Backbone atoms as SQL, in Angstrom:
CREATE TABLE atoms (id INTEGER PRIMARY KEY, chain TEXT, resi INTEGER, resn TEXT, atom TEXT, x REAL, y REAL, z REAL);
INSERT INTO atoms VALUES
  (1, 'A', 1, 'MET', 'N', 11.299, 19.439, 33.840),
  (2, 'A', 1, 'MET', 'CA', 11.016, 18.827, 32.778),
  (3, 'A', 1, 'MET', 'C', 10.343, 17.568, 33.142),
  (4, 'A', 2, 'GLU', 'N', 9.397, 17.325, 31.972),
  (5, 'A', 2, 'GLU', 'CA', 8.438, 16.358, 32.076),
  (6, 'A', 2, 'GLU', 'C', 9.023, 14.983, 31.676),
  (7, 'A', 3, 'LYS', 'N', 8.393, 14.218, 32.362),
  (8, 'A', 3, 'LYS', 'CA', 8.893, 12.686, 32.249),
  (9, 'A', 3, 'LYS', 'C', 8.549, 12.257, 31.019),
  (10, 'A', 4, 'GLN', 'N', 9.341, 11.820, 30.242),
  (11, 'A', 4, 'GLN', 'CA', 8.695, 11.062, 28.761),
  (12, 'A', 4, 'GLN', 'C', 8.973, 9.556, 29.318),
  (13, 'A', 5, 'SER', 'N', 7.866, 8.980, 28.790),
  (14, 'A', 5, 'SER', 'CA', 7.671, 7.547, 29.197),
  (15, 'A', 5, 'SER', 'C', 8.263, 6.797, 27.711),
  (16, 'A', 6, 'LYS', 'N', 9.108, 5.954, 27.947),
  (17, 'A', 6, 'LYS', 'CA', 9.601, 5.146, 26.571),
  (18, 'A', 6, 'LYS', 'C', 8.509, 4.202, 26.290),
  (19, 'A', 7, 'LYS', 'N', 7.667, 4.448, 25.627),
  (20, 'A', 7, 'LYS', 'CA', 6.781, 3.473, 25.133),
  (21, 'A', 7, 'LYS', 'C', 7.184, 2.770, 23.718),
  (22, 'A', 8, 'LEU', 'N', 7.074, 1.626, 23.654),
  (23, 'A', 8, 'LEU', 'CA', 7.372, 0.958, 22.274),
  (24, 'A', 8, 'LEU', 'C', 6.154, 1.219, 21.298),
  (25, 'A', 9, 'PRO', 'N', 6.364, 1.669, 20.231),
  (26, 'A', 9, 'PRO', 'CA', 5.200, 1.839, 19.095),
  (27, 'A', 9, 'PRO', 'C', 4.894, 0.589, 18.614),
  (28, 'A', 10, 'ILE', 'N', 4.278, -0.087, 19.257),
  (29, 'A', 10, 'ILE', 'CA', 3.707, -1.488, 18.997),
  (30, 'A', 10, 'ILE', 'C', 3.105, -1.476, 17.899),
  (31, 'A', 11, 'LYS', 'N', 2.043, -0.535, 17.462),
  (32, 'A', 11, 'LYS', 'CA', 1.288, -0.432, 16.137),
  (33, 'A', 11, 'LYS', 'C', 2.265, -0.472, 15.129),
  (34, 'A', 12, 'HIS', 'N', 3.386, 0.554, 15.312),
  (35, 'A', 12, 'HIS', 'CA', 4.399, 0.691, 13.966),
  (36, 'A', 12, 'HIS', 'C', 5.071, -0.683, 13.685),
  (37, 'A', 13, 'ILE', 'N', 5.168, -1.499, 14.607),
  (38, 'A', 13, 'ILE', 'CA', 6.132, -2.679, 14.736),
  (39, 'A', 13, 'ILE', 'C', 5.124, -3.727, 13.880),
  (40, 'A', 14, 'ILE', 'N', 3.887, -3.978, 14.404),
  (41, 'A', 14, 'ILE', 'CA', 2.993, -4.787, 13.977),
  (42, 'A', 14, 'ILE', 'C', 2.852, -4.591, 12.416),
  (43, 'A', 15, 'GLY', 'N', 2.596, -3.227, 12.108),
  (44, 'A', 15, 'GLY', 'CA', 2.267, -2.707, 10.712),
  (45, 'A', 15, 'GLY', 'C', 3.433, -3.093, 9.927),
  (46, 'A', 16, 'TYR', 'N', 4.680, -2.653, 10.300),
  (47, 'A', 16, 'TYR', 'CA', 6.018, -2.968, 9.547),
  (48, 'A', 16, 'TYR', 'C', 6.259, -4.663, 9.332),
  (49, 'A', 17, 'VAL', 'N', 5.995, -5.291, 10.543),
  (50, 'A', 17, 'VAL', 'CA', 6.305, -6.662, 10.342),
  (51, 'A', 17, 'VAL', 'C', 5.080, -7.326, 9.272),
  (52, 'A', 18, 'THR', 'N', 4.063, -7.048, 9.475),
  (53, 'A', 18, 'THR', 'CA', 2.783, -7.554, 8.599),
  (54, 'A', 18, 'THR', 'C', 3.070, -6.949, 7.152),
  (55, 'A', 19, 'SER', 'N', 3.659, -5.829, 6.814),
  (56, 'A', 19, 'SER', 'CA', 4.109, -5.361, 5.580),
  (57, 'A', 19, 'SER', 'C', 4.958, -6.342, 4.872),
  (58, 'A', 20, 'VAL', 'N', 6.214, -6.643, 5.830),
  (59, 'A', 20, 'VAL', 'CA', 7.123, -7.602, 5.255),
  (60, 'A', 20, 'VAL', 'C', 6.771, -8.881, 4.886),
  (61, 'A', 21, 'ILE', 'N', 5.805, -9.278, 5.807),
  (62, 'A', 21, 'ILE', 'CA', 5.403, -10.892, 5.757),
  (63, 'A', 21, 'ILE', 'C', 4.534, -10.759, 4.294),
  (64, 'A', 22, 'LEU', 'N', 3.759, -9.728, 4.070),
  (65, 'A', 22, 'LEU', 'CA', 2.843, -9.786, 2.740),
  (66, 'A', 22, 'LEU', 'C', 3.829, -9.583, 1.697),
  (67, 'A', 23, 'THR', 'N', 4.725, -8.782, 1.738),
  (68, 'A', 23, 'THR', 'CA', 5.799, -8.642, 0.522),
  (69, 'A', 23, 'THR', 'C', 6.300, -9.902, 0.418),
  (70, 'A', 24, 'PHE', 'N', 6.869, -10.770, 1.249),
  (71, 'A', 24, 'PHE', 'CA', 7.421, -12.021, 1.096),
  (72, 'A', 24, 'PHE', 'C', 6.600, -12.971, 0.440),
  (73, 'A', 25, 'VAL', 'N', 5.176, -13.011, 0.948),
  (74, 'A', 25, 'VAL', 'CA', 4.155, -13.767, 0.433),
  (75, 'A', 25, 'VAL', 'C', 3.962, -13.598, -1.065),
  (76, 'A', 26, 'ALA', 'N', 4.064, -12.351, -1.443),
  (77, 'A', 26, 'ALA', 'CA', 3.828, -11.827, -2.769),
  (78, 'A', 26, 'ALA', 'C', 4.943, -12.317, -3.831),
  (79, 'A', 27, 'ILE', 'N', 6.160, -12.366, -3.002),
  (80, 'A', 27, 'ILE', 'CA', 7.514, -12.726, -3.639),
  (81, 'A', 27, 'ILE', 'C', 7.132, -14.180, -4.068),
  (82, 'A', 28, 'TRP', 'N', 6.917, -15.010, -2.854),
  (83, 'A', 28, 'TRP', 'CA', 6.527, -16.396, -3.075),
  (84, 'A', 28, 'TRP', 'C', 5.574, -16.726, -4.145),
  (85, 'A', 29, 'ALA', 'N', 4.435, -15.914, -4.308),
  (86, 'A', 29, 'ALA', 'CA', 3.438, -16.279, -5.104),
  (87, 'A', 29, 'ALA', 'C', 3.952, -16.116, -6.435),
  (88, 'A', 30, 'ALA', 'N', 4.804, -15.109, -6.789),
  (89, 'A', 30, 'ALA', 'CA', 5.102, -14.640, -8.305),
  (90, 'A', 30, 'ALA', 'C', 6.441, -15.716, -8.523),
  (91, 'A', 31, 'LEU', 'N', 7.322, -16.134, -7.703),
  (92, 'A', 31, 'LEU', 'CA', 8.454, -16.910, -8.198),
  (93, 'A', 31, 'LEU', 'C', 8.318, -18.378, -7.876),
  (94, 'A', 32, 'GLY', 'N', 7.638, -18.617, -6.563),
  (95, 'A', 32, 'GLY', 'CA', 7.914, -20.171, -6.063),
  (96, 'A', 32, 'GLY', 'C', 6.667, -21.045, -6.081),
  (97, 'A', 33, 'SER', 'N', 5.331, -20.295, -6.471),
  (98, 'A', 33, 'SER', 'CA', 4.328, -21.295, -6.446),
  (99, 'A', 33, 'SER', 'C', 4.074, -21.718, -7.885),
  (100, 'A', 34, 'ASN', 'N', 3.243, -22.830, -7.819),
  (101, 'A', 34, 'ASN', 'CA', 2.715, -23.305, -9.189),
  (102, 'A', 34, 'ASN', 'C', 1.248, -22.954, -9.585),
  (103, 'A', 35, 'LEU', 'N', 0.956, -21.749, -8.954),
  (104, 'A', 35, 'LEU', 'CA', -0.569, -21.386, -9.477),
  (105, 'A', 35, 'LEU', 'C', -0.564, -20.956, -10.623),
  (106, 'A', 36, 'PRO', 'N', -1.618, -20.932, -11.267),
  (107, 'A', 36, 'PRO', 'CA', -1.844, -20.326, -12.696),
  (108, 'A', 36, 'PRO', 'C', -1.556, -18.744, -12.466),
  (109, 'A', 37, 'VAL', 'N', -1.362, -18.358, -13.850),
  (110, 'A', 37, 'VAL', 'CA', -0.780, -16.818, -13.821),
  (111, 'A', 37, 'VAL', 'C', -2.069, -16.044, -13.391),
  (112, 'A', 38, 'MET', 'N', -3.168, -16.299, -13.823),
  (113, 'A', 38, 'MET', 'CA', -4.289, -15.386, -13.259),
  (114, 'A', 38, 'MET', 'C', -4.489, -15.286, -11.738),
  (115, 'A', 39, 'TRP', 'N', -4.395, -16.468, -11.306),
  (116, 'A', 39, 'TRP', 'CA', -4.288, -16.526, -9.787),
  (117, 'A', 39, 'TRP', 'C', -3.427, -15.822, -9.071),
  (118, 'A', 40, 'ILE', 'N', -2.028, -15.748, -9.814),
  (119, 'A', 40, 'ILE', 'CA', -0.824, -15.137, -9.083),
  (120, 'A', 40, 'ILE', 'C', -1.116, -13.558, -9.403),
  (121, 'A', 41, 'ILE', 'N', -1.616, -13.114, -10.330),
  (122, 'A', 41, 'ILE', 'CA', -1.866, -11.857, -10.500),
  (123, 'A', 41, 'ILE', 'C', -2.836, -11.347, -9.602),
  (124, 'A', 42, 'ILE', 'N', -4.103, -11.960, -9.372),
  (125, 'A', 42, 'ILE', 'CA', -4.962, -11.740, -8.586),
  (126, 'A', 42, 'ILE', 'C', -4.636, -11.672, -7.073),
  (127, 'A', 43, 'SER', 'N', -3.720, -12.789, -6.732),
  (128, 'A', 43, 'SER', 'CA', -3.293, -12.907, -5.143),
  (129, 'A', 43, 'SER', 'C', -2.481, -11.655, -5.090),
  (130, 'A', 44, 'ILE', 'N', -1.520, -11.203, -5.937),
  (131, 'A', 44, 'ILE', 'CA', -0.497, -10.142, -5.823),
  (132, 'A', 44, 'ILE', 'C', -1.525, -8.793, -5.638),
  (133, 'A', 45, 'PHE', 'N', -2.279, -8.752, -6.421),
  (134, 'A', 45, 'PHE', 'CA', -3.279, -7.552, -6.402),
  (135, 'A', 45, 'PHE', 'C', -4.004, -7.166, -5.053),
  (136, 'A', 46, 'LEU', 'N', -4.619, -8.697, -4.461),
  (137, 'A', 46, 'LEU', 'CA', -5.304, -8.566, -3.295),
  (138, 'A', 46, 'LEU', 'C', -4.194, -8.159, -2.179),
  (139, 'A', 47, 'LEU', 'N', -3.047, -8.685, -2.207),
  (140, 'A', 47, 'LEU', 'CA', -1.880, -8.476, -1.148),
  (141, 'A', 47, 'LEU', 'C', -1.506, -6.921, -1.243),
  (142, 'A', 48, 'ALA', 'N', -1.619, -6.550, -2.491),
  (143, 'A', 48, 'ALA', 'CA', -1.145, -5.105, -2.408),
  (144, 'A', 48, 'ALA', 'C', -2.208, -4.120, -1.779),
  (145, 'A', 49, 'ILE', 'N', -3.580, -4.459, -2.057),
  (146, 'A', 49, 'ILE', 'CA', -4.754, -3.805, -1.370),
  (147, 'A', 49, 'ILE', 'C', -4.717, -3.826, 0.116),
  (148, 'A', 50, 'ILE', 'N', -4.290, -4.947, 0.693),
  (149, 'A', 50, 'ILE', 'CA', -4.291, -4.969, 2.012),
  (150, 'A', 50, 'ILE', 'C', -2.999, -4.406, 2.774),
  (151, 'A', 51, 'GLN', 'N', -1.905, -4.488, 1.791),
  (152, 'A', 51, 'GLN', 'CA', -0.794, -3.418, 2.437),
  (153, 'A', 51, 'GLN', 'C', -0.897, -2.048, 2.291),
  (154, 'A', 52, 'ALA', 'N', -1.598, -1.695, 1.382),
  (155, 'A', 52, 'ALA', 'CA', -2.018, -0.460, 1.072),
  (156, 'A', 52, 'ALA', 'C', -2.704, 0.358, 2.487),
  (157, 'A', 53, 'ALA', 'N', -3.796, -0.534, 2.689),
  (158, 'A', 53, 'ALA', 'CA', -4.576, -0.382, 3.823),
  (159, 'A', 53, 'ALA', 'C', -3.882, -0.427, 5.047),
  (160, 'A', 54, 'ILE', 'N', -3.067, -1.082, 5.314),
  (161, 'A', 54, 'ILE', 'CA', -2.229, -1.380, 6.606),
  (162, 'A', 54, 'ILE', 'C', -1.407, 0.009, 6.515),
  (163, 'A', 55, 'GLN', 'N', -0.867, 0.434, 5.669),
  (164, 'A', 55, 'GLN', 'CA', -0.002, 1.610, 5.698),
  (165, 'A', 55, 'GLN', 'C', -0.808, 3.005, 5.932),
  (166, 'A', 56, 'LEU', 'N', -1.877, 2.969, 5.048),
  (167, 'A', 56, 'LEU', 'CA', -2.804, 3.907, 5.433),
  (168, 'A', 56, 'LEU', 'C', -3.284, 4.203, 6.829),
  (169, 'A', 57, 'PHE', 'N', -3.634, 3.191, 7.531),
  (170, 'A', 57, 'PHE', 'CA', -4.268, 3.217, 8.801),
  (171, 'A', 57, 'PHE', 'C', -3.197, 3.236, 9.720),
  (172, 'A', 58, 'LEU', 'N', -2.030, 2.616, 9.790),
  (173, 'A', 58, 'LEU', 'CA', -1.286, 2.216, 10.854),
  (174, 'A', 58, 'LEU', 'C', -0.085, 3.444, 10.779),
  (175, 'A', 59, 'PHE', 'N', 0.466, 3.655, 9.611),
  (176, 'A', 59, 'PHE', 'CA', 1.537, 4.542, 9.344),
  (177, 'A', 59, 'PHE', 'C', 1.244, 6.206, 9.098),
  (178, 'A', 60, 'MET', 'N', 0.103, 6.321, 8.396),
  (179, 'A', 60, 'MET', 'CA', -0.297, 7.580, 7.904),
  (180, 'A', 60, 'MET', 'C', -1.337, 8.197, 8.717),
  (181, 'A', 61, 'HIS', 'N', -1.795, 7.444, 9.708),
  (182, 'A', 61, 'HIS', 'CA', -2.737, 7.891, 10.685),
  (183, 'A', 61, 'HIS', 'C', -4.138, 8.605, 10.181),
  (184, 'A', 62, 'LEU', 'N', -4.518, 7.744, 9.128),
  (185, 'A', 62, 'LEU', 'CA', -5.924, 7.994, 8.390),
  (186, 'A', 62, 'LEU', 'C', -6.965, 8.355, 9.074),
  (187, 'A', 63, 'ILE', 'N', -6.993, 7.677, 10.267),
  (188, 'A', 63, 'ILE', 'CA', -8.327, 7.608, 11.146),
  (189, 'A', 63, 'ILE', 'C', -8.230, 8.564, 12.269),
  (190, 'A', 64, 'GLU', 'N', -7.247, 9.282, 12.205),
  (191, 'A', 64, 'GLU', 'CA', -7.107, 10.315, 13.330),
  (192, 'A', 64, 'GLU', 'C', -7.988, 11.547, 13.135),
  (193, 'A', 65, 'ARG', 'N', -8.464, 12.083, 14.228),
  (194, 'A', 65, 'ARG', 'CA', -9.154, 13.411, 13.895),
  (195, 'A', 65, 'ARG', 'C', -8.442, 14.800, 14.210),
  (196, 'A', 66, 'GLY', 'N', -9.112, 15.828, 13.741),
  (197, 'A', 66, 'GLY', 'CA', -8.324, 16.992, 13.753),
  (198, 'A', 66, 'GLY', 'C', -7.986, 17.840, 12.674),
  (199, 'A', 67, 'MET', 'N', -7.977, 17.108, 11.387),
  (200, 'A', 67, 'MET', 'CA', -7.665, 17.798, 10.175),
  (201, 'A', 67, 'MET', 'C', -8.878, 17.903, 9.303),
  (202, 'A', 68, 'GLY', 'N', -10.030, 17.560, 9.753),
  (203, 'A', 68, 'GLY', 'CA', -11.314, 17.764, 9.047),
  (204, 'A', 68, 'GLY', 'C', -11.152, 16.659, 7.806),
  (205, 'A', 69, 'ASN', 'N', -11.602, 17.035, 6.735),
  (206, 'A', 69, 'ASN', 'CA', -11.366, 16.073, 5.567),
  (207, 'A', 69, 'ASN', 'C', -10.191, 15.980, 4.884),
  (208, 'A', 70, 'ALA', 'N', -9.228, 16.731, 5.444),
  (209, 'A', 70, 'ALA', 'CA', -7.880, 16.774, 4.703),
  (210, 'A', 70, 'ALA', 'C', -7.433, 15.358, 4.390),
  (211, 'A', 71, 'PRO', 'N', -7.247, 14.245, 5.072),
  (212, 'A', 71, 'PRO', 'CA', -6.778, 12.868, 4.612),
  (213, 'A', 71, 'PRO', 'C', -7.444, 12.464, 3.509),
  (214, 'A', 72, 'TRP', 'N', -8.884, 12.532, 3.473),
  (215, 'A', 72, 'TRP', 'CA', -9.644, 11.998, 2.288),
  (216, 'A', 72, 'TRP', 'C', -9.521, 12.756, 1.022),
  (217, 'A', 73, 'ASN', 'N', -9.351, 14.253, 1.357),
  (218, 'A', 73, 'ASN', 'CA', -9.394, 15.229, 0.175),
  (219, 'A', 73, 'ASN', 'C', -7.750, 14.792, -0.474),
  (220, 'A', 74, 'MET', 'N', -6.857, 14.567, 0.290),
  (221, 'A', 74, 'MET', 'CA', -5.505, 14.180, -0.086),
  (222, 'A', 74, 'MET', 'C', -5.534, 12.773, -0.746),
  (223, 'A', 75, 'MET', 'N', -5.995, 11.786, -0.480),
  (224, 'A', 75, 'MET', 'CA', -6.113, 10.564, -1.009),
  (225, 'A', 75, 'MET', 'C', -7.021, 10.674, -2.224),
  (226, 'A', 76, 'PHE', 'N', -7.932, 11.504, -2.297),
  (227, 'A', 76, 'PHE', 'CA', -8.956, 11.514, -3.724),
  (228, 'A', 76, 'PHE', 'C', -7.902, 12.028, -4.736),
  (229, 'A', 77, 'HIS', 'N', -7.137, 13.248, -4.299),
  (230, 'A', 77, 'HIS', 'CA', -6.318, 13.805, -5.409),
  (231, 'A', 77, 'HIS', 'C', -5.182, 12.984, -5.904),
  (232, 'A', 78, 'GLY', 'N', -4.555, 12.246, -4.659),
  (233, 'A', 78, 'GLY', 'CA', -3.463, 11.263, -5.117),
  (234, 'A', 78, 'GLY', 'C', -4.013, 10.244, -5.806),
  (235, 'A', 79, 'THR', 'N', -5.263, 9.535, -5.786),
  (236, 'A', 79, 'THR', 'CA', -5.857, 8.589, -6.596),
  (237, 'A', 79, 'THR', 'C', -5.907, 9.037, -8.132),
  (238, 'A', 80, 'ILE', 'N', -6.310, 10.308, -8.249),
  (239, 'A', 80, 'ILE', 'CA', -6.622, 10.759, -9.536),
  (240, 'A', 80, 'ILE', 'C', -5.215, 10.957, -10.253),
  (241, 'A', 81, 'ILE', 'N', -4.078, 11.559, -9.639),
  (242, 'A', 81, 'ILE', 'CA', -2.903, 11.599, -9.974),
  (243, 'A', 81, 'ILE', 'C', -2.226, 10.088, -10.537),
  (244, 'A', 82, 'PHE', 'N', -2.385, 9.021, -9.572),
  (245, 'A', 82, 'PHE', 'CA', -2.074, 7.621, -9.741),
  (246, 'A', 82, 'PHE', 'C', -2.601, 7.353, -10.956),
  (247, 'A', 83, 'ALA', 'N', -4.135, 7.390, -11.303),
  (248, 'A', 83, 'ALA', 'CA', -4.694, 7.045, -12.269),
  (249, 'A', 83, 'ALA', 'C', -4.229, 7.642, -13.662),
  (250, 'A', 84, 'ILE', 'N', -3.898, 8.912, -13.690),
  (251, 'A', 84, 'ILE', 'CA', -3.332, 9.544, -14.856),
  (252, 'A', 84, 'ILE', 'C', -2.021, 8.877, -15.063),
  (253, 'A', 85, 'LEU', 'N', -1.145, 8.675, -14.120),
  (254, 'A', 85, 'LEU', 'CA', 0.202, 8.144, -14.544),
  (255, 'A', 85, 'LEU', 'C', 0.061, 6.785, -15.111),
  (256, 'A', 86, 'ILE', 'N', -0.835, 5.970, -14.173),
  (257, 'A', 86, 'ILE', 'CA', -1.052, 4.468, -14.754),
  (258, 'A', 86, 'ILE', 'C', -1.601, 4.602, -16.154),
  (259, 'A', 87, 'ALA', 'N', -2.455, 5.297, -16.457),
  (260, 'A', 87, 'ALA', 'CA', -3.136, 5.318, -17.938),
  (261, 'A', 87, 'ALA', 'C', -2.153, 5.860, -18.850),
  (262, 'A', 88, 'GLY', 'N', -1.430, 6.795, -18.508),
  (263, 'A', 88, 'GLY', 'CA', -0.555, 7.514, -19.442),
  (264, 'A', 88, 'GLY', 'C', 0.608, 6.508, -19.628),
  (265, 'A', 89, 'SER', 'N', 1.284, 5.829, -18.703),
  (266, 'A', 89, 'SER', 'CA', 2.196, 4.627, -18.733),
  (267, 'A', 89, 'SER', 'C', 1.633, 3.430, -19.715),
  (268, 'A', 90, 'LEU', 'N', 0.403, 3.045, -19.610),
  (269, 'A', 90, 'LEU', 'CA', -0.121, 2.025, -20.499),
  (270, 'A', 90, 'LEU', 'C', -0.318, 2.414, -21.716),
  (271, 'A', 91, 'PHE', 'N', -0.712, 3.693, -21.846),
  (272, 'A', 91, 'PHE', 'CA', -0.876, 4.086, -23.206),
  (273, 'A', 91, 'PHE', 'C', 0.410, 4.111, -24.204),
  (274, 'A', 92, 'THR', 'N', 1.442, 4.827, -23.332),
  (275, 'A', 92, 'THR', 'CA', 2.833, 4.774, -23.970),
  (276, 'A', 92, 'THR', 'C', 3.423, 3.418, -24.247),
  (277, 'A', 93, 'MET', 'N', 3.222, 2.531, -23.405),
  (278, 'A', 93, 'MET', 'CA', 3.630, 1.350, -23.723),
  (279, 'A', 93, 'MET', 'C', 2.752, 0.411, -24.700),
  (280, 'A', 94, 'SER', 'N', 1.592, 0.770, -24.898),
  (281, 'A', 94, 'SER', 'CA', 0.693, -0.009, -25.727),
  (282, 'A', 94, 'SER', 'C', 0.895, 0.463, -27.331),
  (283, 'A', 95, 'PHE', 'N', 1.291, 1.836, -27.507),
  (284, 'A', 95, 'PHE', 'CA', 1.397, 2.207, -28.865),
  (285, 'A', 95, 'PHE', 'C', 2.844, 2.512, -29.328),
  (286, 'A', 96, 'GLY', 'N', 3.921, 2.161, -28.435),
  (287, 'A', 96, 'GLY', 'CA', 5.133, 2.008, -28.679),
  (288, 'A', 96, 'GLY', 'C', 5.796, 3.500, -28.761),
  (289, 'A', 97, 'PHE', 'N', 5.353, 4.337, -27.931),
  (290, 'A', 97, 'PHE', 'CA', 6.224, 5.568, -28.041),
  (291, 'A', 97, 'PHE', 'C', 7.515, 5.642, -27.059),
  (292, 'A', 98, 'MET', 'N', 7.762, 4.562, -26.959),
  (293, 'A', 98, 'MET', 'CA', 9.252, 4.295, -26.253),
  (294, 'A', 98, 'MET', 'C', 10.334, 4.616, -26.755);
């Protein structure tokens, strides 16, 4: 039997802790800050983009080789589905189809 080294997944721990910190910063911005509403929305949006990038690169292994263009292809189709869902939700809520 091969010896398996018990390495601590430090990248995953750093990514998780960073995601939790970014979530708490977003909660503070929404509930506890005295910033104008537009700045709160912009800051939460930027924190969400940073957190998405962290999760794509650290947890979903986006930069690993071996699958060709499959991760980028899946991201493209996921983005299209996401855009359709958001556009449909906004359309439904805007025109009162609920």
